[in-house]
C-alpha positions as CSV (number, residue, x, y, z in Angstrom):
1,X,117.8,72.8,159.7
2,X,115.0,74.4,157.6
3,X,112.9,72.2,155.1
4,X,114.5,73.4,152.8
5,X,118.1,72.1,152.7
6,X,116.4,68.6,154.6
7,X,116.1,65.3,152.0
8,X,113.7,63.0,152.4
9,X,113.9,59.5,153.9
10,X,115.2,57.1,151.4
11,X,111.9,55.1,151.9
12,X,109.9,58.1,151.3
13,X,111.5,58.4,148.3
14,X,110.9,54.5,147.0
15,X,106.9,55.4,148.4
16,X,106.9,58.3,145.9
17,X,109.0,56.1,143.3
18,X,106.9,53.4,142.9
19,X,103.3,55.4,142.6
20,X,105.0,57.2,140.2
21,X,102.3,55.0,137.3
22,X,99.4,55.7,139.9
23,X,99.9,59.3,140.2
24,X,100.0,60.0,136.5
25,X,96.7,57.4,136.3
26,X,94.9,59.3,138.5
27,X,96.2,63.0,137.0
28,X,94.4,62.3,133.4
29,X,91.2,60.7,135.6
30,X,91.5,63.9,137.5
31,X,91.0,65.9,133.9
32,X,89.0,63.5,132.7
33,X,86.1,64.1,135.0
34,X,86.9,67.9,135.6
35,X,87.8,69.6,132.3
36,X,85.5,69.5,129.4
37,X,87.6,71.2,127.1
38,X,90.8,68.0,128.0
39,X,87.3,65.7,127.2
40,X,86.4,67.1,123.9
41,X,90.4,66.8,122.6
42,X,91.2,64.2,119.7
43,X,92.4,60.7,121.3
44,X,96.1,62.2,120.0
45,X,96.3,65.2,121.4
46,X,94.6,63.6,124.6
47,X,97.4,61.3,124.7
48,X,99.8,63.7,124.6
49,X,98.2,65.8,127.3
50,X,99.0,62.2,129.6
51,X,101.8,62.0,128.5
52,X,103.0,65.8,129.9
53,X,101.4,64.7,133.2
54,X,103.2,61.4,133.1
55,X,106.4,63.3,132.9
56,X,106.0,66.0,135.0
57,X,105.1,63.6,137.8
58,X,109.0,62.0,136.8
59,X,110.4,65.0,136.8
60,X,109.2,65.4,140.5
61,X,110.0,62.4,141.8
62,X,113.9,62.7,140.3
63,X,113.9,66.0,141.8
64,X,111.6,65.6,145.1
65,X,114.1,62.7,145.4
66,X,117.7,64.9,145.0
67,X,115.8,68.5,147.1
68,X,118.3,68.4,149.6
69,X,121.1,67.3,148.9
70,X,124.0,70.0,149.7
71,X,121.1,72.3,148.2
72,X,121.6,71.2,144.9
73,X,117.8,71.5,143.3
74,X,118.1,69.2,139.2
75,X,115.9,71.8,136.8
76,X,114.2,69.3,135.1
77,X,110.9,71.3,134.4
78,X,112.2,72.3,130.7
79,X,112.0,68.4,130.1
80,X,108.4,68.2,130.6
81,X,107.2,70.1,127.3
82,X,109.6,68.2,124.9
83,X,108.2,65.0,125.1
84,X,104.6,66.9,123.4
85,X,104.6,68.1,119.4
86,X,105.1,71.8,119.2
87,X,101.4,71.9,116.7
88,X,99.9,70.8,121.0
89,X,100.8,74.4,121.7
90,X,98.2,75.2,119.1
91,X,95.6,72.6,119.9
92,X,95.8,73.6,123.9
93,X,96.1,77.0,125.0
94,X,98.2,78.8,128.2
95,X,94.5,79.0,129.9
96,X,94.3,75.3,129.2
97,X,97.7,74.1,130.8
98,X,97.5,75.9,133.6
99,X,94.5,74.2,134.1
100,X,96.8,70.8,133.2
101,X,99.1,72.1,136.1
102,X,96.7,72.9,138.6
103,X,94.7,69.2,138.3
104,X,98.1,67.0,138.2
105,X,99.9,69.4,141.4
106,X,96.6,68.8,143.5
107,X,96.3,64.9,142.7
108,X,100.1,65.2,143.3
109,X,99.2,67.4,146.7
110,X,96.6,65.0,147.7
111,X,98.9,62.0,147.5
112,X,102.4,62.5,148.7
113,X,100.8,63.1,152.5
114,X,100.1,59.4,152.2
115,X,103.1,58.4,150.4
116,X,105.7,60.3,152.8
117,X,106.2,59.2,156.4
118,X,104.9,61.0,159.4
119,X,107.4,63.4,159.4
120,X,108.0,64.8,156.2
121,X,104.7,65.1,155.7
122,X,105.2,69.2,155.3
123,X,107.9,68.7,153.6
124,X,106.3,67.0,150.7
125,X,103.7,70.0,150.7
126,X,106.2,72.4,149.9
127,X,108.2,70.2,147.9
128,X,105.0,70.0,145.8
129,X,104.3,73.9,146.6
130,X,107.9,74.5,145.4
131,X,107.9,72.6,142.0
132,X,104.3,73.2,141.0
133,X,106.4,77.1,140.9
134,X,108.3,75.6,138.7
135,X,106.5,74.1,136.1
136,X,104.0,77.2,135.6
137,X,107.3,79.1,134.7
138,X,108.7,76.5,132.3
139,X,105.1,76.6,130.6
140,X,104.9,80.2,129.9
141,X,108.4,80.5,128.4
142,X,107.1,77.4,126.1
143,X,104.0,79.4,125.1
144,X,105.9,82.4,124.8
145,X,108.3,80.6,122.4
146,X,105.4,79.4,120.6
147,X,104.3,82.8,120.1
148,X,107.6,84.8,119.0
149,X,108.0,81.8,116.3
150,X,104.6,82.4,115.3
151,X,104.5,86.1,115.3
152,X,107.9,85.8,112.8
153,X,106.1,84.0,111.5
154,X,102.5,85.9,110.7
155,X,105.3,88.8,109.6
156,X,107.1,86.8,107.3
157,X,103.9,85.9,106.0
158,X,102.2,89.4,105.9
159,X,105.3,90.5,104.0
160,X,105.3,87.8,101.8
161,X,100.7,88.7,100.8
162,X,102.0,92.0,100.6
163,X,104.6,91.8,98.2
164,X,102.8,89.6,95.9
165,X,99.5,92.2,96.0
166,X,102.0,95.4,95.4
167,X,103.2,92.8,92.4
168,X,99.6,91.4,91.0
169,X,100.5,88.3,91.8
170,X,97.5,87.0,92.5
171,X,98.2,83.6,92.4
172,X,97.6,80.3,94.6
173,X,100.9,80.5,96.3
174,X,99.3,84.0,97.5
175,X,96.1,82.7,98.3
176,X,97.0,80.8,100.4
177,X,99.3,82.7,102.6
178,X,96.7,84.8,102.9
179,X,93.9,82.1,104.0
180,X,96.7,81.3,107.1
181,X,96.0,84.7,108.3
182,X,92.7,85.3,107.6
183,X,92.5,87.0,105.0
184,X,90.5,84.4,102.9
185,X,87.1,86.0,102.9
186,X,88.0,89.4,103.7
187,X,86.1,92.2,101.1
188,X,86.1,96.1,100.6
189,X,90.6,96.3,100.4
190,X,92.0,99.6,100.0
191,X,95.4,100.1,100.3
192,X,97.1,103.5,102.2
193,X,100.6,104.4,101.8
194,X,102.5,107.1,103.6
195,X,105.5,107.9,105.3
196,X,107.9,105.4,107.8
197,X,108.5,106.8,111.1
198,X,111.2,106.8,113.2
199,X,111.8,104.0,116.3
200,X,110.0,100.8,116.0
201,X,107.2,98.9,116.9
202,X,104.6,100.5,113.7
203,X,103.8,97.6,112.5
204,X,101.9,96.5,115.9
205,X,100.8,100.1,116.2
206,X,98.8,100.0,112.7
207,X,97.6,96.5,113.7
208,X,96.2,97.5,116.5
209,X,94.7,101.5,114.8
210,X,93.1,99.3,111.6
211,X,91.9,96.9,114.6
212,X,90.1,100.1,116.5
213,X,88.5,101.2,113.8
214,X,86.6,97.5,113.1
215,X,89.0,96.9,109.9
216,X,92.1,93.8,109.3
217,X,95.3,95.2,107.8
218,X,98.2,94.1,106.4
219,X,101.8,96.1,107.0
220,X,104.9,95.8,105.3
221,X,107.6,98.4,105.5
222,X,109.6,99.0,102.6
223,X,112.0,101.6,103.5
224,X,110.4,105.8,104.2
225,X,107.4,103.8,102.7
226,X,104.8,102.1,104.7
227,X,102.1,100.2,102.8
228,X,99.3,99.1,104.1
229,X,96.3,97.1,102.9
230,X,93.5,97.1,104.9
231,X,90.0,94.6,104.9
232,X,86.8,95.1,105.6
233,X,86.6,99.5,105.1
234,X,83.4,100.9,105.3
235,X,84.6,104.9,104.4
236,X,87.8,104.5,103.1
237,X,89.1,107.5,104.2
238,X,87.9,106.9,108.0
239,X,90.5,103.9,107.9
240,X,93.1,105.7,106.2
241,X,92.7,108.5,108.9
242,X,93.1,105.7,111.5
243,X,96.3,105.1,110.5
244,X,97.6,108.5,110.0
245,X,98.5,109.3,113.7
246,X,100.7,106.7,113.2
247,X,102.0,107.0,110.0
248,X,105.3,109.0,109.1
249,X,105.3,113.3,107.7
250,X,104.2,113.9,104.5
251,X,101.1,113.2,102.4
252,X,98.9,109.8,103.0
253,X,97.4,107.8,100.1
254,X,94.1,105.6,99.3
255,X,94.3,103.3,96.8
256,X,90.2,102.5,95.2
257,X,88.4,100.1,97.4
258,X,88.2,96.9,95.6
259,X,86.4,93.7,95.8
260,X,88.7,91.5,97.7
261,X,92.3,91.1,98.4
262,X,93.1,89.4,95.0
263,X,92.1,92.3,93.2
264,X,94.1,95.2,95.7
265,X,96.8,95.1,93.0
266,X,95.3,97.9,91.1
267,X,94.3,99.8,94.4
268,X,98.5,99.5,95.7
269,X,99.8,100.5,92.0
270,X,97.1,103.9,92.1
271,X,98.4,104.0,96.2
272,X,102.1,104.2,95.6
273,X,102.2,106.6,92.3
274,X,100.0,109.0,94.1
275,X,102.0,108.4,97.0
276,X,104.7,109.4,94.8
277,X,103.2,111.7,92.4
278,X,101.8,113.8,95.8
279,X,104.5,116.3,96.2
280,X,103.3,117.9,92.3
281,X,100.2,119.4,94.9
282,X,101.4,120.8,97.7
283,X,98.1,121.7,99.9
284,X,97.0,117.9,98.9
285,X,94.2,117.3,101.6
286,X,95.9,114.2,103.8
287,X,94.9,111.5,103.0
288,X,94.2,112.1,99.8
289,X,92.7,109.5,97.1
290,X,94.8,108.4,94.5
291,X,91.9,109.1,92.2
292,X,92.0,112.8,93.0
293,X,96.3,112.8,91.9
294,X,94.9,112.1,88.7
295,X,96.7,115.2,87.0
296,X,99.8,114.6,89.4
297,X,100.2,111.2,88.4
298,X,99.9,111.7,84.6
299,X,102.4,114.6,84.8
300,X,105.1,111.7,86.8
301,X,104.6,109.6,83.8
302,X,101.8,106.8,84.8
303,X,100.4,105.3,81.3
304,X,97.1,104.0,82.9
305,X,96.5,107.5,85.1
306,X,96.9,109.3,81.4
307,X,94.9,107.6,79.9
308,X,91.6,107.4,83.0
309,X,92.0,111.2,83.0
310,X,91.3,111.7,79.3
311,X,88.8,109.4,80.1
312,X,87.1,110.9,82.9
313,X,87.2,114.6,81.7
314,X,87.5,114.0,77.7
315,X,85.9,111.3,77.2
316,X,82.7,112.2,79.2
317,X,82.2,115.8,78.3
318,X,81.8,114.2,74.5
319,X,79.2,111.6,75.4
320,X,77.4,114.6,77.7
321,X,77.6,117.5,75.8
322,X,79.5,116.7,72.4
323,X,81.2,119.9,72.0
324,X,79.4,122.8,73.3
325,X,80.9,121.7,76.9
326,X,84.3,120.4,75.8
327,X,84.3,123.7,73.9
328,X,83.6,125.9,77.2
329,X,86.2,123.8,79.5
330,X,88.9,124.9,77.0
331,X,87.9,128.7,76.7
332,X,87.3,128.9,80.2
333,X,91.1,128.0,81.2
334,X,92.7,129.3,78.3
335,X,90.9,133.0,79.0
336,X,91.9,132.6,82.7
337,X,88.8,131.1,83.8
338,X,87.2,133.9,83.4
339,X,82.9,134.1,82.5
340,X,83.1,137.4,80.2
341,X,86.6,136.7,77.9
342,X,85.0,132.7,77.5
343,X,81.7,134.3,76.3
344,X,82.9,136.7,73.9
345,X,84.9,134.3,72.5
346,X,82.3,131.3,72.4
347,X,80.0,133.9,71.3
348,X,77.5,133.6,74.0
349,X,75.8,134.9,76.3
350,X,78.0,135.0,79.8
351,X,75.0,133.1,81.4
352,X,75.8,130.7,79.3
353,X,78.8,129.3,80.2
354,X,78.1,130.1,83.9
355,X,75.7,127.1,82.5
356,X,77.9,124.8,81.0
357,X,80.3,125.3,84.6
358,X,77.8,123.9,85.7
359,X,77.1,120.7,83.5
360,X,80.5,120.7,83.0
361,X,80.9,120.3,87.5
362,X,77.8,118.1,87.4
363,X,79.3,115.5,84.7
364,X,83.0,114.7,84.7
365,X,83.4,116.3,89.0
366,X,85.9,118.8,88.4
367,X,84.6,122.4,89.5
368,X,86.3,124.7,87.4
369,X,86.6,127.7,89.3
370,X,88.7,125.5,92.0
371,X,92.2,125.5,91.1
372,X,93.3,122.5,91.5
373,X,90.0,121.0,89.4
374,X,90.4,123.4,86.8
375,X,94.3,121.9,86.9
376,X,93.2,118.8,86.1
377,X,91.1,119.7,83.3
378,X,93.6,121.6,82.1
379,X,96.3,118.8,81.4
380,X,93.5,116.1,80.8
381,X,92.6,118.2,77.3
382,X,96.5,118.7,77.2
383,X,96.6,114.8,77.2
384,X,93.7,114.6,74.9
385,X,95.4,116.7,72.3
386,X,98.4,115.1,71.6
387,X,97.0,111.5,72.1
388,X,96.8,109.2,68.6
389,X,93.3,108.2,68.2
390,X,94.3,105.0,68.0
391,X,94.7,104.8,71.4
392,X,92.0,106.7,72.6
393,X,90.3,103.5,72.2
394,X,86.0,104.0,72.7
395,X,86.3,108.4,72.2
396,X,85.8,110.5,69.3
397,X,88.4,110.7,67.0
398,X,88.6,114.1,66.4
399,X,91.1,115.9,69.2
400,X,90.0,117.8,71.4
401,X,88.9,121.6,69.8
402,X,90.6,124.4,70.6
403,X,88.8,127.4,71.1
404,X,88.1,130.3,68.0
405,X,90.6,132.8,68.4
406,X,88.9,135.4,66.2
407,X,85.7,137.4,66.4
408,X,82.6,136.4,64.1
409,X,79.7,138.5,63.1
410,X,76.9,136.3,63.6
411,X,76.2,135.2,67.5
412,X,75.5,131.1,67.3
413,X,72.5,130.2,67.7
414,X,72.6,128.0,71.3
415,X,73.9,130.5,72.4
416,X,70.7,132.7,71.8
417,X,68.5,129.7,72.8
418,X,69.8,129.5,75.8
419,X,70.3,133.3,76.9
420,X,66.7,133.8,76.5
421,X,66.0,130.3,78.4
422,X,67.5,132.3,81.4
423,X,66.4,135.1,81.0
424,X,63.1,133.9,80.6
């Protein structure tokens, strides 16, 4: 009969059973001597580890006593780790648990040879090796279940934090959830919105892509739209490009960078609005900043975008160049972006128009010779003319002047002065 089906003698089983306490104490002493991580544990955790070791030895003794009985081996390995609280899996890593198993098994293997009858030494050692394999599988299962539970909990927290950011609910509950996810101190945060591709695994792929870029990310899938909050951003467009490969087709919109997660609601609202408005600009770059979609967002009915667009264009031109730059922008757009036609309408030299167009581009960052920039400024001027003066706080109360439509007989003095400077 092979050793796998032999049953240890009654005398061997009695000696092994009586040695349970001694084996447990020897295993704990060996862990104390061999492993610095064990010595660094709090007293409560060390006591739990000791209980786990004793439970493992007791389970082995029960298994050893039943080994070979009609080939049936009772499986008690699942009970070993049930004596410890679940929190212990967070204090002790899987590597440390394997150290624990190796130490305990080594102690039992060393001692059991002296406990077994002379003819049963090989049987005892084989039993130890077989049982150690079962314990290792049980430990792996415990940590896999803990990781799965932790992953599900983290995913739930992540979704709650993203939803709170979208709703602008930067309260204490969001703060505690963000801290649990490691986002308590992260800075330079932006929000990236793109399409949801078919298939699964999107959230994990986005997490890995962000980490490769040196960033951290929180991700939530909202139907056909995926929202990514990215922290520790050095270059917002570079971070968006790193994520873009894993997002679906269509626009990818990047919100403005804000100092921290609790200010990310502004970035999220801009990115979500920009994503909804991006189809109005079919040739938009991918990714595109939400601020570059102000005109489209304003057309889509977003009031903050309308106010920002008027302030960025009309107010900036008023404060920088007075009526001259504002009149030139309006006239240039109303005369099909032609320099000569604009010059005739304003009774200035063409070089004056060119000079003012350069000043406009420097002032507001929009080049009126570019079709999309020209459209953006045109919408800003139209919104300004429709805006009641009382609503335009911080701007001049007069509406944007329309360009003159009838010729005059005398050239403007200002135009002559600028023309003479150009010629000189």
